[in-house]
C-alpha positions in Angstrom: -11.2 42.8 -42.3 -8.7 42.7 -45.3 -7.3 39.2 -45.9 -3.7 40.6 -45.8 -4.2 41.4 -42.1 -4.5 37.7 -41.3 -1.2 36.8 -43.1 1.0 39.7 -42.1 0.0 41.0 -38.7 3.1 42.7 -37.5 4.6 40.2 -34.9 5.4 43.2 -32.7 1.8 44.6 -32.8 0.2 45.3 -29.4 -1.7 42.3 -28.0 -4.9 44.1 -27.7 -4.8 45.3 -31.3 -4.1 41.7 -32.5 -6.9 40.3 -30.5 -9.2 43.0 -31.9 -8.4 41.8 -35.4 -9.1 38.2 -34.4 -12.4 39.1 -32.8 -13.4 41.3 -35.8 -12.8 38.4 -38.2 -14.7 36.0 -36.1 -17.7 38.4 -35.8 -17.8 39.1 -39.6 -20.7 37.3 -41.3 -18.7 36.8 -44.6 -15.0 36.4 -44.0 -12.5 37.1 -46.8 -12.6 34.1 -49.2 -8.8 33.8 -49.0 -8.9 33.4 -45.3 -12.2 31.6 -44.8 -10.8 28.3 -43.5 -8.6 30.1 -41.0 -11.5 32.1 -39.8 -13.6 28.9 -39.4 -10.9 27.6 -37.1 -10.9 30.9 -35.2 -14.6 30.5 -34.7 -14.2 27.0 -33.3 -11.6 28.4 -30.9 -14.1 31.0 -29.6 -17.4 29.1 -29.7 -16.3 25.5 -29.0 -13.0 25.7 -27.1 -13.3 29.1 -25.4 -9.6 29.9 -26.0 -8.5 33.4 -25.0 -6.6 35.1 -27.9 -5.1 37.5 -25.5 -3.6 34.8 -23.2 0.2 35.0 -22.9 0.5 31.6 -21.2 3.4 29.6 -22.6 2.6 26.3 -24.3 2.6 23.3 -22.0 5.6 20.9 -22.2 4.8 17.4 -20.8 7.3 15.5 -18.6 9.5 12.6 -19.8 7.3 10.1 -18.0 4.2 11.4 -19.9 6.1 11.5 -23.1 7.0 7.8 -22.8 3.3 7.0 -22.3 2.2 9.0 -25.3 4.9 7.4 -27.6 3.9 3.8 -26.9 0.6 3.6 -28.9 2.4 4.9 -32.0 5.7 3.1 -31.7 5.2 1.5 -35.2 4.6 4.9 -36.7 7.8 6.3 -35.0 9.8 3.4 -36.5 8.6 3.9 -40.0 8.7 7.7 -39.8 12.3 8.1 -38.7 14.0 8.1 -42.1 11.4 10.5 -43.5 11.7 12.9 -40.6 15.5 12.9 -41.1 15.0 13.6 -44.8 12.5 16.4 -44.2 14.8 18.0 -41.6 17.7 17.9 -44.0 15.5 20.0 -46.4 14.2 22.6 -44.0 17.0 23.0 -41.4 18.7 25.8 -43.4 15.6 27.9 -43.0 15.7 27.3 -39.2 12.7 25.0 -39.1 12.1 22.5 -36.4 10.4 19.2 -37.5 7.9 17.7 -35.1 6.0 14.4 -35.2 2.9 14.7 -33.0 0.3 12.2 -32.0 -3.4 12.7 -32.7 -3.7 14.7 -29.4 -1.2 17.2 -30.8 1.7 16.2 -28.4 5.2 16.4 -30.0 6.6 12.9 -29.5 9.5 13.1 -31.9 11.6 16.1 -33.1 14.5 17.3 -35.1 16.0 20.7 -34.5 19.1 22.7 -33.8 20.0 21.6 -30.2 22.0 24.9 -29.7 18.7 26.7 -29.9 16.7 24.2 -27.8 15.8 26.7 -25.0 14.6 29.2 -27.5 12.4 26.6 -29.2 11.1 25.4 -25.9 10.1 28.9 -25.0 7.9 29.0 -28.1 6.7 25.4 -27.5 8.0 24.0 -30.8 10.1 21.2 -29.2 9.7 17.7 -27.9 6.8 17.4 -25.5 5.0 20.5 -26.7 1.2 20.2 -26.7 -0.5 21.8 -29.8 -4.1 20.7 -29.9 -6.4 23.3 -31.3 -8.5 23.1 -28.1 -5.6 24.3 -26.0 -3.5 26.6 -28.3 -6.1 27.7 -30.8 -5.5 27.8 -34.6 -2.0 26.3 -35.4 -0.5 24.0 -38.0 -0.7 20.9 -35.9 -4.0 21.2 -34.0 -5.9 22.5 -37.0 -4.5 19.7 -39.3 -5.9 17.2 -36.7 -9.3 18.8 -36.6 -9.7 19.3 -40.3 -7.7 16.2 -41.3 -5.9 18.0 -44.1 -2.6 19.8 -44.7 -2.5 23.2 -43.1 -0.1 26.2 -43.2 -0.6 28.7 -40.5 1.6 31.8 -40.8 2.2 34.3 -38.0 -0.9 36.4 -37.6 -3.1 33.5 -38.8 -2.6 31.9 -35.4 -5.5 32.4 -33.0 -3.4 33.3 -29.9 -1.6 36.5 -29.8 1.5 34.8 -28.4 2.0 32.7 -31.5 2.1 35.6 -34.0 5.8 35.0 -34.4 5.5 31.4 -35.6 5.0 29.8 -38.9 4.0 26.1 -39.1 3.2 23.6 -41.8 1.4 20.5 -40.7 -0.1 17.5 -42.4 -2.0 14.5 -40.9 -0.8 10.9 -41.2 -3.3 8.1 -41.8 -2.6 4.5 -41.0 -3.4 1.5 -43.3 -6.9 1.5 -42.0 -7.5 5.2 -43.0 -7.4 6.3 -39.3 -5.6 9.5 -38.4 -2.7 8.6 -36.1 -0.3 11.5 -36.1 0.7 14.8 -37.6 4.0 15.8 -39.2 4.9 19.5 -38.8 7.7 21.9 -39.7 7.7 25.1 -37.6 10.0 28.1 -37.1 10.2 31.4 -35.3 9.3 33.9 -38.0 10.4 37.4 -37.0 9.3 39.2 -40.2 11.3 36.8 -42.4 10.4 36.3 -46.1 7.6 33.9 -46.7 8.9 32.7 -50.1 9.8 29.3 -48.8 6.5 28.5 -47.0 4.8 26.9 -50.0 7.8 24.7 -50.6 8.0 23.7 -46.9 4.4 22.6 -46.9 4.9 20.6 -50.1 7.9 18.9 -48.5 5.9 18.0 -45.4 3.1 16.6 -47.5 5.6 14.5 -49.5 7.2 13.1 -46.3 3.8 12.3 -44.9 2.9 10.4 -48.0 6.1 8.4 -47.8 5.4 7.6 -44.1 1.8 6.4 -45.0 3.2 4.2 -47.7 5.7 2.6 -45.3 2.9 2.0 -42.8 0.6 0.5 -45.5 3.2 -1.8 -46.9 4.3 -3.0 -43.5 0.7 -3.7 -42.4 0.0 -5.6 -45.6 3.4 -7.2 -46.0 1.8 -10.7 -46.3 -0.3 -9.6 -49.2 0.4 -8.4 -52.8 0.8 -4.6 -52.7 -0.1 -2.6 -55.8 1.0 1.0 -56.3 -0.8 2.7 -59.2 -1.1 6.1 -60.8 -2.4 7.5 -64.1 0.5 8.9 -66.1 1.2 12.7 -65.9 -1.4 13.1 -63.1 0.0 14.7 -59.9 -1.0 13.5 -56.5 -3.2 10.6 -57.7 -0.9 7.7 -56.6 -2.8 5.1 -54.7 -2.0 1.8 -52.8 -4.0 -1.4 -52.8 -3.4 -4.7 -51.1 -4.8 -8.0 -52.6 -4.7 -11.6 -51.6 -3.6 -14.6 -53.8 -7.0 -14.6 -55.4 -6.7 -10.9 -56.3 -9.4 -9.9 -53.9 -8.9 -6.4 -52.4 -8.0 -6.6 -48.7 -6.7 -3.1 -48.2 -6.8 0.4 -49.7 -5.2 3.6 -48.7 -7.1 6.9 -48.4 -6.3 7.9 -52.0 -7.5 4.5 -53.3 -10.7 4.6 -51.3 -11.6 8.0 -52.8 -10.5 7.2 -56.3 -12.1 3.8 -56.5 -15.1 4.5 -54.3 -14.0 1.9 -51.7 -15.5 2.0 -48.2 -15.2 -0.4 -45.3 -18.1 -2.4 -46.6 -16.5 -2.8 -50.0 -13.2 -3.9 -48.4 -15.0 -6.4 -46.1 -16.8 -7.9 -49.0 -13.6 -8.7 -50.8 -14.1 -7.0 -54.1 -12.1 -8.4 -57.0 -9.3 -6.4 -58.5 -10.9 -7.0 -61.8 -13.7 -4.7 -60.7 -11.4 -1.8 -61.1 -8.6 -2.8 -63.6 -8.0 -5.0 -66.6 -4.8 -6.9 -65.8 -2.7 -10.1 -66.5 -3.2 -12.7 -63.8 0.1 -14.3 -64.5 1.8 -11.4 -62.7 0.5 -12.9 -59.4 1.8 -16.4 -60.1 5.5 -15.5 -59.9 7.7 -17.1 -57.3 10.4 -14.4 -57.0 10.5 -11.4 -54.7 11.1 -8.7 -57.3 8.7 -5.9 -58.0 7.2 -6.0 -61.4 5.9 -3.1 -63.5 2.8 -3.1 -65.8 0.4 -0.8 -67.5 -3.2 -1.5 -66.6 -6.5 -0.1 -67.9 -9.2 1.2 -65.7 -12.5 -0.7 -66.2 -14.8 2.3 -65.9 -12.8 4.8 -68.0 -10.4 2.7 -70.2 -7.6 5.0 -69.0 -4.2 3.5 -68.6 -2.4 3.5 -65.3 1.3 2.8 -64.4 1.4 0.0 -61.9 4.1 -1.5 -59.7 3.4 -4.9 -58.0 5.2 -6.0 -54.9 5.0 -9.7 -53.9 4.3 -10.7 -50.3 7.1 -10.8 -47.8 8.1 -14.3 -46.9 7.9 -15.0 -43.2 11.1 -17.0 -43.2 13.1 -14.2 -44.7 11.7 -11.7 -42.2 12.6 -14.0 -39.3 16.1 -14.4 -40.6 16.7 -10.7 -41.2 14.5 -8.2 -39.4 15.9 -5.4 -41.5 14.5 -7.0 -44.6 11.0 -6.1 -43.5 12.0 -2.4 -43.4 13.5 -2.7 -46.9 10.4 -4.4 -48.2 8.3 -1.5 -46.9 10.3 1.2 -48.7 8.3 3.8 -50.6 7.8 3.3 -54.3 5.0 5.7 -55.2 7.4 8.4 -56.3 8.8 6.1 -59.1 5.5 5.5 -60.8 5.7 8.5 -63.1 9.0 7.3 -64.5 8.1 3.7 -65.4 9.4 3.3 -69.0 6.8 1.9 -71.5 9.4 -0.4 -73.0 9.9 -2.1 -69.6 6.2 -3.1 -69.5 5.8 -5.5 -72.4 2.6 -7.5 -72.9 3.2 -11.0 -71.6 3.3 -13.7 -74.4 1.6 -17.0 -74.2 4.8 -19.0 -74.6 7.9 -19.2 -72.5 11.3 -20.8 -72.1 11.5 -24.5 -71.2 12.6 -25.2 -67.6 16.0 -26.5 -68.9 16.7 -23.4 -71.0 15.5 -21.1 -68.2 17.9 -22.8 -65.8 20.8 -22.6 -68.3 20.3 -18.9 -68.8 19.9 -18.1 -65.1 22.9 -20.2 -64.2 25.0 -18.4 -66.9 23.9 -15.0 -65.5 24.8 -16.1 -61.9 28.3 -17.2 -63.0 29.1 -14.1 -65.1 27.8 -11.2 -62.9 31.2 -9.5 -63.1 31.1 -9.4 -66.9 29.1 -7.4 -69.5 26.1 -9.6 -70.3 24.4 -8.7 -73.6 20.8 -9.5 -74.4 21.8 -11.0 -77.8 24.3 -13.2 -76.1 21.6 -14.6 -73.8 19.3 -15.1 -76.8 22.0 -17.1 -78.6 22.4 -19.2 -75.5 18.7 -20.0 -75.6 18.7 -20.5 -79.4 16.1 -17.7 -80.1 16.0 -14.3 -81.7 16.5 -11.4 -79.4 12.9 -10.2 -79.4 11.5 -13.7 -79.0 13.9 -14.5 -76.1 13.0 -11.3 -74.3 9.3 -12.1 -74.4 9.8 -15.7 -73.5 12.1 -15.0 -70.6 9.7 -12.4 -69.2 6.9 -15.0 -69.4 8.9 -17.7 -67.7 10.7 -15.7 -65.0 8.2 -12.8 -64.4 10.5 -9.9 -65.2 12.4 -8.7 -68.3 16.0 -10.0 -68.7 17.6 -6.7 -67.8 15.5 -6.4 -64.6 16.4 -10.0 -63.6 20.1 -9.3 -64.3 20.1 -6.1 -62.2 18.3 -7.8 -59.3 20.8 -10.7 -59.2 23.7 -8.2 -59.2 22.1 -6.2 -56.4 21.4 -9.4 -54.4 25.1 -10.3 -54.8 26.1 -6.8 -53.7 24.0 -7.2 -50.6 25.6 -10.6 -49.9 29.1 -9.2 -50.3 28.3 -6.2 -48.0 27.1 -8.5 -45.3 29.7 -11.3 -45.7 32.9 -9.7 -46.8 35.1 -6.7 -46.0 35.6 -5.8 -49.7 35.5 -2.1 -50.5 32.6 -0.6 -52.5 34.8 -0.1 -55.5 35.8 -3.8 -55.4 32.2 -4.9 -55.0 31.2 -2.8 -57.9 33.8 -4.5 -60.2 32.8 -8.0 -58.9 29.1 -7.4 -59.7 29.3 -5.8 -63.1 28.7 -2.1 -62.2 30.7 0.5 -64.0 31.8 2.2 -60.7 31.0 2.8 -57.1 28.5 5.6 -57.7 26.7 3.5 -60.3 26.3 0.7 -57.8 25.2 3.0 -55.0 22.5 4.7 -57.1 20.9 1.4 -58.1 21.3 -0.2 -54.7 19.6 2.7 -52.8 16.7 2.6 -55.3 16.3 -1.2 -54.8 17.0 -1.5 -51.1 15.9 1.8 -49.7 19.2 2.5 -48.0 22.8 3.1 -49.1 25.4 0.3 -49.2 27.2 1.9 -46.3 24.0 1.8 -44.2 23.6 -2.0 -44.9 27.2 -2.7 -43.9 26.8 -0.6 -40.7 23.5 -2.4 -39.9 25.2 -5.8 -40.4 28.1 -4.7 -38.2 25.8 -3.7 -35.4 23.6 -6.9 -35.8 26.8 -9.1 -35.6 27.9 -7.4 -32.5 24.6 -7.9 -30.8 24.5 -11.6 -31.9 28.0 -12.3 -30.7 28.6 -10.2 -27.5 31.2 -12.7 -26.3 33.2 -12.3 -29.5 32.9 -8.6 -29.2 34.2 -8.8 -25.6 37.1 -11.1 -26.7 38.1 -8.6 -29.5 38.1 -5.8 -27.0 40.2 -7.8 -24.6 42.7 -8.7 -27.4 42.8 -5.0 -28.3 43.9 -4.2 -24.8 
């Protein structure tokens, strides 16, 4: 059977004709190379699951009670996936896609879609509560991604069941910090002969969202360890995550790291040293601040340089004081690795500033955040040349002067957002940013959310902490 038949079976074709095409492909000894993986799935549907391609039964939609039970085991994943689901839906909604987060049984436990078309989407099963396991519905973007544990795009006539020949769906599996498949993210739409020019982009967007969810889960699980994001420059899709303890022994590795570094469960349990894989500067792990630091490391086995971003452990006390901080700490950073500037990764020097000079410089920065602070001015304050000061400051504080200054400004922004009612433009002026958009751009990159979201979160938290105050304000209003 020609490969094109699998991709472009007319959605209005007679059911018997469609089923004949499916059965013909399954019976063929050598399926078309371009459709081989789809045909392998079809063969599972026939031989292992005994799914009827001619069945016109509507997909099963579970009850609200059942939905609650299915959600509970993956509540953490739902929390960390929410922002990425919203971001993905904002990308694909214009093409009438529905976004579904499904558990490992293929049950849609979270969704985003046009509520005005809810009944139509329910009719096709691509809505909250839909069950899309391959064993029940045959080849589809969700169930097949679960079985094959890889991203899958299933377009119209590639579906096994005749009834689904009007659907297009792009699904990708989500793995937790222990490399276990826990869910699938999917974008589906009713595809009545529409152009397929966006399909590759939709699958790419789904894969990117899945990677961000996996990173959030990994960082949250290993929030008490040092987290390392690493990637070789100019290499697409090779970004990996490691977690190490204070002795730089590897305690966690995501699925990309396991494959790239040859790390299995045995290797992780034995506590292999980070030095087994990379040449690195140990002083990076002796810093006392909470700021990410960038570096360029060399692989031991290939002498190839990698861009690296190191995130210190989350302090328990800070998490207890502010539960939102744990979410910020887990924000994705892998997508920033390709843009790490070489000049921001200087080789640490052996010397450093004296404690008194370090304190003098840091106090000066803290007292002049609303002014333009120049590197040569700080160097003069320390009595050193500009280059010498930059190296010595980095050695003493753990980050370059400009990174330290930016962090202090952003920390002050966060304080003002939570403790004052100043406008964003006023906060920008008070913290040394050129304007409101300049502030917002840096703050979102640092905190993982916009300044307005932080202020909204603080407002809600204050209301929850002070219900009596909220009641009194409401009473005064009346």
